[in-house]
C-alpha positions as CSV (number, residue, x, y, z in Angstrom):
1,M,-96.2,47.7,129.0
2,L,-98.3,46.4,126.1
3,K,-98.5,49.8,124.6
4,A,-94.7,50.3,124.9
5,N,-94.0,47.0,123.2
6,L,-96.4,47.8,120.5
7,L,-94.7,51.0,119.8
8,K,-91.3,49.2,119.7
9,V,-92.6,46.7,117.2
10,L,-94.1,49.4,115.0
11,G,-90.9,51.4,115.1
12,L,-88.8,48.3,114.2
13,S,-91.2,47.5,111.3
14,V,-90.9,51.1,109.9
15,A,-87.1,50.9,110.2
16,M,-87.0,47.6,108.3
17,M,-89.4,48.9,105.6
18,S,-87.2,52.0,105.2
19,T,-84.1,49.9,104.9
20,T,-85.7,47.7,102.3
21,A,-86.9,50.7,100.3
22,H,-83.4,52.1,100.2
23,A,-81.9,48.8,99.2
24,I,-84.1,48.5,96.1
25,S,-84.8,51.4,93.8
26,L,-86.4,51.7,90.4
27,D,-85.1,53.7,87.4
28,W,-87.3,54.4,84.3
29,T,-86.4,55.3,80.7
30,G,-88.6,55.3,77.7
31,G,-89.7,56.9,74.5
32,Y,-92.9,58.0,72.7
33,R,-93.2,58.2,68.9
34,A,-96.0,59.3,66.5
35,E,-95.6,59.2,62.7
36,W,-97.6,59.8,59.5
37,T,-96.3,58.4,56.2
38,E,-97.5,58.5,52.7
39,V,-95.9,56.9,49.6
40,D,-97.7,57.9,46.4
41,R,-96.8,55.1,44.0
42,P,-94.8,52.3,45.6
43,S,-95.6,49.9,42.7
44,L,-94.0,52.4,40.3
45,T,-96.8,51.6,37.9
46,S,-100.6,51.2,37.8
47,P,-102.4,50.4,40.0
48,T,-100.4,52.7,42.3
49,E,-100.8,50.7,45.5
50,R,-100.7,54.0,47.4
51,K,-99.8,53.9,51.1
52,A,-101.0,56.4,53.8
53,Y,-100.8,55.4,57.5
54,G,-100.1,56.7,60.9
55,L,-98.2,55.0,63.8
56,N,-98.5,55.4,67.5
57,Y,-96.0,53.8,69.9
58,L,-94.6,54.0,73.5
59,Y,-92.0,51.9,75.2
60,L,-91.1,51.9,78.9
61,S,-87.9,50.4,80.2
62,P,-87.8,50.0,84.0
63,K,-84.5,49.0,85.7
64,I,-84.6,47.5,89.1
65,I,-81.5,48.2,91.1
66,A,-81.6,45.2,93.4
67,A,-78.2,45.9,95.0
68,D,-74.9,47.6,94.2
69,G,-74.0,46.6,90.7
70,I,-77.0,44.2,90.3
71,N,-79.7,45.4,87.9
72,I,-82.7,43.7,86.5
73,V,-83.7,45.4,83.2
74,S,-86.9,45.0,81.2
75,R,-88.8,46.7,78.4
76,F,-92.5,47.0,77.7
77,D,-94.0,47.9,74.3
78,I,-97.3,49.6,74.4
79,L,-99.7,49.9,71.4
80,N,-97.3,47.8,69.2
81,S,-98.1,46.5,65.8
82,N,-100.3,43.4,65.4
83,I,-98.9,42.9,61.9
84,Y,-95.3,43.1,63.0
85,P,-95.7,41.9,66.5
86,N,-91.9,41.3,67.2
87,S,-90.9,44.9,66.4
88,Q,-91.2,48.4,67.6
89,V,-93.2,49.6,64.6
90,G,-96.2,50.8,66.7
91,T,-99.9,50.3,66.1
92,I,-101.7,51.7,63.1
93,W,-103.8,54.8,63.6
94,G,-107.4,53.7,63.2
95,L,-106.8,50.1,64.2
96,N,-110.0,48.9,65.9
97,A,-110.2,45.8,68.0
98,N,-114.0,45.8,68.3
99,D,-116.1,43.3,66.4
100,N,-118.2,46.1,64.9
101,A,-116.2,49.3,64.5
102,A,-119.1,51.2,63.1
103,T,-121.1,51.1,66.3
104,A,-118.4,50.5,69.0
105,G,-117.7,54.1,69.8
106,N,-114.1,53.4,70.8
107,Q,-110.9,51.9,69.4
108,G,-110.8,48.9,71.7
109,V,-107.7,47.9,73.7
110,A,-104.3,46.6,72.9
111,D,-101.9,44.3,74.8
112,I,-98.7,45.3,76.5
113,K,-95.8,43.2,75.2
114,A,-92.5,42.5,77.0
115,S,-89.5,42.5,74.6
116,Q,-86.6,42.5,77.1
117,L,-85.9,41.0,80.5
118,Y,-82.4,40.4,81.7
119,L,-80.1,40.4,84.7
120,N,-77.0,42.6,84.5
121,V,-74.3,42.2,87.2
122,N,-71.5,44.8,87.0
123,Q,-68.1,44.0,88.5
124,E,-64.8,45.7,88.6
125,F,-63.5,44.2,85.4
126,G,-66.6,43.2,83.6
127,S,-70.3,42.5,83.6
128,L,-72.6,39.5,83.3
129,I,-75.7,39.5,81.2
130,V,-78.4,36.8,81.6
131,G,-81.8,36.8,79.8
132,R,-83.4,38.4,76.8
133,A,-81.1,41.3,76.1
134,P,-80.5,43.7,73.1
135,F,-77.5,43.3,70.9
136,D,-75.7,45.9,68.8
137,F,-72.6,46.0,66.7
138,G,-70.8,48.7,64.6
139,L,-72.9,50.8,62.4
140,G,-75.9,48.5,62.9
141,M,-75.5,47.0,59.4
142,M,-76.1,43.4,60.7
143,Y,-77.1,43.8,64.3
144,S,-79.1,46.8,65.7
145,A,-80.6,47.2,69.1
146,G,-83.0,49.8,67.7
147,K,-81.9,52.7,70.0
148,G,-82.6,55.4,67.4
149,E,-85.7,57.6,68.0
150,F,-87.3,56.3,64.8
151,D,-86.0,52.8,64.6
152,H,-88.7,50.3,64.0
153,W,-86.7,47.1,64.5
154,Y,-84.4,45.6,67.1
155,T,-82.0,42.7,67.6
156,T,-82.3,40.7,70.9
157,R,-81.0,37.4,72.2
158,D,-81.9,35.0,74.9
159,M,-78.3,34.6,76.1
160,I,-75.7,34.4,78.7
161,A,-72.8,36.7,78.1
162,Y,-69.8,38.0,80.1
163,K,-68.1,41.2,79.1
164,V,-64.5,41.5,80.3
165,V,-63.1,45.0,80.1
166,V,-59.4,45.8,80.1
167,G,-58.7,49.5,79.5
168,D,-60.2,50.5,76.2
169,W,-60.5,46.8,75.2
170,F,-63.3,44.4,75.9
171,V,-64.0,40.8,75.0
172,M,-67.5,39.3,75.3
173,P,-68.2,35.6,74.7
174,L,-71.9,34.6,74.6
175,I,-74.1,31.6,74.2
176,G,-77.9,31.8,73.5
177,R,-80.9,30.1,72.1
178,E,-82.9,31.8,69.4
179,Y,-85.7,29.2,69.2
180,A,-87.1,26.4,71.3
181,A,-90.3,24.6,70.4
182,D,-90.8,23.2,73.9
183,Y,-88.8,22.0,77.0
184,G,-87.1,19.3,75.0
185,Q,-83.7,19.5,73.4
186,G,-84.5,18.5,69.8
187,Q,-86.3,21.3,68.1
188,N,-84.2,24.4,68.8
189,M,-81.8,26.9,67.4
190,T,-78.7,28.0,69.3
191,V,-76.1,30.7,68.8
192,M,-72.6,31.0,70.0
193,G,-70.6,34.2,69.5
194,A,-67.6,36.3,70.7
195,Q,-67.0,40.0,70.3
196,L,-63.6,41.7,70.6
197,Q,-63.5,45.5,70.5
198,Y,-61.3,48.5,71.1
199,E,-62.9,51.8,71.6
200,N,-61.2,55.1,72.7
201,T,-63.7,58.0,72.9
202,E,-61.0,60.6,73.3
203,Q,-59.2,59.6,70.2
204,K,-62.4,58.6,68.4
205,S,-61.0,55.2,67.5
206,L,-62.9,52.0,67.1
207,I,-61.8,48.5,66.0
208,G,-64.1,45.5,66.5
209,V,-64.9,42.0,65.3
210,Y,-67.8,39.8,66.1
211,M,-68.0,36.1,65.1
212,Q,-71.2,34.0,65.4
213,A,-72.3,30.5,64.7
214,R,-76.0,29.6,64.5
215,K,-77.2,26.0,64.5
216,G,-80.8,24.8,64.2
217,S,-82.6,21.6,63.6
218,S,-84.9,21.3,60.6
219,G,-87.9,21.3,63.0
220,S,-86.9,24.8,64.2
221,L,-87.1,26.3,60.7
222,N,-90.2,28.0,59.5
223,Y,-89.5,29.4,56.1
224,S,-92.4,30.9,54.2
225,A,-93.1,30.2,50.5
226,S,-91.6,33.5,49.4
227,Q,-88.4,32.9,51.4
228,I,-88.0,29.5,49.8
229,D,-88.5,31.1,46.4
230,A,-85.9,33.8,47.2
231,Y,-83.3,31.2,48.3
232,T,-83.9,28.8,45.4
233,G,-84.7,31.3,42.6
234,T,-88.1,29.8,41.9
235,T,-91.8,30.7,42.3
236,G,-94.7,29.3,44.2
237,G,-92.6,27.9,47.1
238,T,-91.9,24.7,45.0
239,G,-88.1,25.1,44.7
240,G,-87.3,23.2,47.9
241,T,-88.1,22.2,51.4
242,A,-86.6,22.9,54.8
243,T,-85.6,19.3,55.7
244,S,-82.0,19.8,56.6
245,D,-80.3,21.4,59.6
246,L,-79.3,25.1,59.7
247,S,-75.6,25.9,60.2
248,I,-74.6,29.5,59.5
249,Q,-71.4,31.3,60.3
250,S,-71.3,35.1,60.4
251,T,-68.3,37.5,60.8
252,S,-68.5,41.2,61.2
253,F,-65.7,43.8,61.3
254,V,-65.9,47.5,62.2
255,L,-63.2,50.2,61.9
256,G,-63.5,53.8,62.8
257,R,-61.4,56.9,63.4
258,G,-62.2,60.5,64.0
259,W,-60.5,63.9,63.9
260,D,-61.6,67.5,64.3
261,S,-62.6,67.9,60.7
262,F,-63.0,64.4,59.4
263,G,-64.1,60.9,60.5
264,F,-65.1,57.6,59.1
265,K,-66.6,54.2,60.1
266,I,-66.6,51.1,58.0
267,E,-68.4,47.8,58.7
268,A,-68.2,44.6,56.7
269,G,-70.2,41.5,57.2
270,F,-69.8,38.0,55.8
271,Q,-72.2,35.0,55.9
272,S,-71.7,31.3,55.0
273,G,-73.1,27.9,55.8
274,N,-76.2,25.9,55.3
275,T,-79.7,27.4,55.3
276,G,-81.4,24.0,56.0
277,I,-83.3,24.2,52.6
278,V,-82.9,21.4,50.2
279,T,-83.8,21.9,46.5
280,T,-85.9,19.6,44.5
281,A,-82.7,18.4,42.9
282,G,-81.5,17.3,46.4
283,D,-78.8,20.1,46.8
284,D,-78.3,21.9,50.0
285,V,-78.9,25.7,49.7
286,K,-75.8,27.4,51.2
287,L,-75.1,31.0,52.1
288,D,-72.2,32.9,50.5
289,G,-72.9,36.6,50.7
290,Y,-71.3,39.8,52.2
291,G,-71.9,43.5,52.6
292,I,-69.9,46.6,53.3
293,A,-71.2,49.9,54.7
294,A,-69.0,53.0,55.0
295,E,-69.8,56.4,56.4
296,L,-67.6,59.5,56.0
297,Y,-68.1,62.5,58.4
298,F,-67.3,66.1,57.9
299,P,-68.4,67.8,61.2
300,R,-69.6,71.4,61.0
301,N,-67.3,72.7,63.9
302,E,-67.7,76.5,63.6
303,S,-69.6,76.2,60.3
304,K,-73.3,75.7,59.9
305,W,-72.8,73.0,57.3
306,D,-72.4,69.3,58.3
307,W,-71.6,66.7,55.6
308,V,-72.0,62.9,55.7
309,V,-71.4,60.5,52.8
310,K,-72.8,57.0,53.0
311,T,-71.7,54.3,50.5
312,G,-71.7,50.6,50.5
313,M,-72.8,47.4,48.7
314,A,-74.5,44.0,49.3
315,T,-74.0,41.0,47.1
316,G,-77.0,39.5,45.2
317,Y,-78.2,36.2,43.9
318,N,-78.1,35.2,40.2
319,G,-80.7,32.6,40.6
320,T,-78.7,29.8,38.9
321,S,-76.8,28.3,41.8
322,S,-77.7,26.3,44.9
323,S,-75.4,28.7,46.7
324,F,-77.4,31.8,47.8
325,S,-75.1,34.8,47.5
326,G,-77.6,37.4,48.6
327,F,-76.9,39.6,51.6
328,A,-79.3,42.0,53.4
329,F,-78.6,44.8,55.7
330,N,-80.5,45.2,59.0
331,K,-83.8,47.0,58.4
332,N,-82.8,49.8,60.8
333,Y,-79.9,50.9,58.5
334,N,-81.5,53.6,56.3
335,V,-79.9,55.1,53.2
336,G,-82.9,57.0,51.8
337,M,-86.5,57.6,52.7
338,L,-87.9,55.4,49.9
339,M,-85.2,53.3,48.3
340,F,-84.0,50.4,50.5
341,N,-86.6,51.5,53.1
342,H,-90.0,50.8,51.6
343,R,-90.9,48.0,49.2
344,L,-90.9,49.3,45.6
345,G,-91.6,47.9,42.2
346,S,-93.1,44.7,40.9
347,E,-90.3,42.2,41.7
348,D,-87.9,41.4,44.5
349,F,-85.0,43.2,42.9
350,F,-82.9,43.3,46.2
351,N,-83.3,39.6,47.0
352,T,-84.6,40.5,50.4
353,N,-87.7,38.3,50.4
354,A,-85.3,35.9,52.1
355,V,-85.5,38.0,55.3
356,K,-88.5,40.3,54.9
357,P,-91.2,39.9,57.6
358,Q,-94.2,37.9,56.5
359,H,-97.8,38.1,57.6
360,F,-99.8,34.9,57.1
361,D,-103.4,34.7,56.3
362,P,-104.9,32.7,59.2
363,A,-107.1,30.8,56.7
364,D,-104.0,29.9,54.6
365,P,-100.7,29.8,56.6
366,T,-98.7,29.4,53.4
367,K,-100.0,32.7,51.9
368,D,-97.9,35.9,52.2
369,T,-100.1,38.9,52.5
370,L,-97.6,41.8,52.8
371,N,-96.8,43.6,49.6
372,V,-95.7,47.0,48.3
373,G,-99.1,48.6,49.1
374,N,-99.8,47.4,52.7
375,S,-96.4,47.1,54.4
376,V,-94.3,49.5,56.5
377,D,-90.6,50.4,55.9
378,D,-89.5,46.7,56.1
379,E,-87.2,46.8,53.1
380,S,-83.4,46.7,53.4
381,V,-80.2,47.1,51.3
382,G,-79.5,44.1,49.2
383,N,-78.1,43.1,45.8
384,A,-77.0,46.7,45.2
385,F,-74.3,49.4,45.4
386,Y,-75.3,52.8,46.7
387,L,-73.8,56.3,47.2
388,A,-75.6,58.8,49.4
389,P,-74.1,62.2,50.1
390,Q,-76.0,64.2,52.8
391,V,-75.7,67.8,53.9
392,T,-77.3,69.4,56.9
393,Y,-77.6,73.1,57.4
394,A,-78.1,74.5,61.0
395,W,-80.7,77.1,60.3
396,N,-80.7,78.1,64.0
397,D,-80.4,76.4,67.4
398,K,-83.7,74.6,66.9
399,F,-84.1,74.1,63.1
400,D,-81.9,71.9,60.8
401,V,-82.5,71.5,57.1
402,R,-81.1,68.3,55.5
403,N,-80.8,67.2,51.9
404,T,-79.8,63.7,50.8
405,L,-79.1,62.3,47.3
406,V,-79.1,58.6,46.8
407,Y,-77.8,56.9,43.7
408,A,-77.9,53.1,43.4
409,Q,-77.5,50.3,40.9
410,L,-78.1,46.5,41.1
411,M,-75.2,44.1,41.5
412,N,-77.1,41.3,39.6
413,T,-80.2,41.5,37.4
414,L,-83.0,39.1,38.1
415,H,-82.7,35.5,37.0
416,N,-84.2,34.8,33.5
417,S,-84.4,38.6,32.7
418,V,-83.6,39.7,29.1
419,D,-81.8,42.9,28.3
420,A,-82.2,44.1,31.9
421,K,-80.3,47.2,33.2
422,K,-78.8,47.8,36.6
423,D,-79.5,51.5,37.1
424,L,-81.9,51.9,40.0
425,G,-82.1,55.7,39.6
426,L,-81.8,58.7,41.8
427,E,-83.6,59.8,45.0
428,W,-83.7,63.2,46.6
429,D,-84.8,63.5,50.2
430,I,-85.5,66.9,51.9
431,E,-85.9,67.1,55.7
432,V,-86.8,69.8,58.2
433,I,-85.8,68.9,61.7
434,Y,-87.2,70.8,64.7
435,K,-85.8,70.3,68.2
436,P,-87.6,72.5,70.6
437,L,-86.1,70.7,73.6
438,E,-83.1,68.4,74.2
439,R,-85.0,65.1,74.0
440,V,-87.8,66.2,71.7
441,Q,-87.7,66.3,67.9
442,W,-90.2,66.7,65.0
443,V,-89.1,65.7,61.5
444,N,-90.9,66.5,58.3
445,Q,-89.5,64.7,55.2
446,I,-90.2,64.6,51.5
447,G,-88.7,61.9,49.3
448,L,-88.6,62.2,45.4
449,L,-87.6,59.0,43.5
450,F,-86.7,59.1,39.9
451,P,-86.5,55.3,39.1
452,G,-83.9,54.0,36.6
453,E,-84.2,51.3,34.0
454,A,-83.5,48.5,36.4
455,W,-87.1,48.5,37.6
456,K,-88.4,47.7,34.1
457,N,-86.5,44.3,34.3
458,G,-85.6,44.4,30.6
459,N,-88.1,42.9,28.1
460,A,-90.6,42.4,31.0
461,N,-91.3,46.1,30.7
462,L,-92.4,46.6,34.3
463,G,-93.2,50.0,35.7
464,N,-90.6,52.6,36.6
465,D,-92.8,55.7,37.1
466,F,-91.8,58.6,39.3
467,T,-93.0,58.4,42.9
468,F,-92.7,60.5,46.0
469,G,-93.3,60.1,49.7
470,F,-94.0,62.3,52.7
471,A,-93.4,61.6,56.4
472,S,-94.1,63.7,59.5
473,K,-92.8,62.1,62.7
474,A,-92.2,63.2,66.3
475,A,-90.3,61.5,69.1
476,I,-89.9,62.2,72.8
477,S,-87.3,60.3,74.9
478,F,-87.1,60.3,78.7
């Protein structure tokens, strides 16, 4: 009898375990990336500040299917950058965590970071998102989730959002918190937004708008000295202090349409409001900038030639007003290999110090240590107009050859410059793209930059020497 009862209990336990196993399943996605990059003369003068570095990176994104329509999604970044910790840049080849690298015999270890964790509940007419989730809009000019194989940056939000879907339309209101010093209510930064979008994949039609309001107390702001300089048109971080509250309104529009032989997408973004910085004269530094990005597509269809034309602009700051009119694209939006991608020259011509990542010297938290010679591709489009036609030739099923020409000029010359020009010059990028498998690609790229007179900054006579870059990068997604 005891033996029989024991067998029944064992059988019931196995059945329950089997049911539980079927009720909860785990789905994995991820990607691996390895890169080598060299830029010969990012300073455009002497010393050259030459860069040569490798990157190594892996991310894993497990999705727990807790029940029908209920998913818990996360993302883990492995061997990520210690200089750009809140990114997906990857660790530097040769980074050594040992106290004495000469005798250690190994590279040491690196932490695993979690960049996403959110609940996604799918229903018949919509879905609920709760937690730290990625956010994307339009061409990625302002908000980019970093889904590209070689994207180094991403946009996430600690948010609650509900996406209501009706046919080809959806509306998604959201509320989130971008910063909280502690469990109290005082020192935090909140965001409220709403997205309305129409997307028809069969007709290749896209119309969307996203409106966002960010509010933050003065205690939640942590501007660096170079950021205060950029916003106030001064040097040394002495132009103002972050003693007011932040209140910024952003609006983005996207419009797209596609046909068999032609397609286009246009995104426009506008920012206004108060940065929270107060100048030494007692004036609030306000935002008043905008940017436009357009892409024209000429698909190859039966031909081996594929054409894309990128063009756009971003407003700049003249350095004479308490209203900061500069605008910066998302760092993932690439126009060329060198220009608007790597830091170049001897000045902040693009007014992007206001948003560039900063690495602080632990001995001096006010000191910015990133410059043209020791940073990755953390530059972005700002204070400029650009035109970039691109043609891709399908050599065969596995090889593509791509050529890109980039012409650009400044919108505003630097404050206090004399006889400065706006011509940024011409860049020619050549790429060979090898795709041996569907989710595997290897890209080899050469960028040649012929700088214009704008880099001299007029009578300052700064450098505008020729420079070139090389990159070899491979990506595997699964």
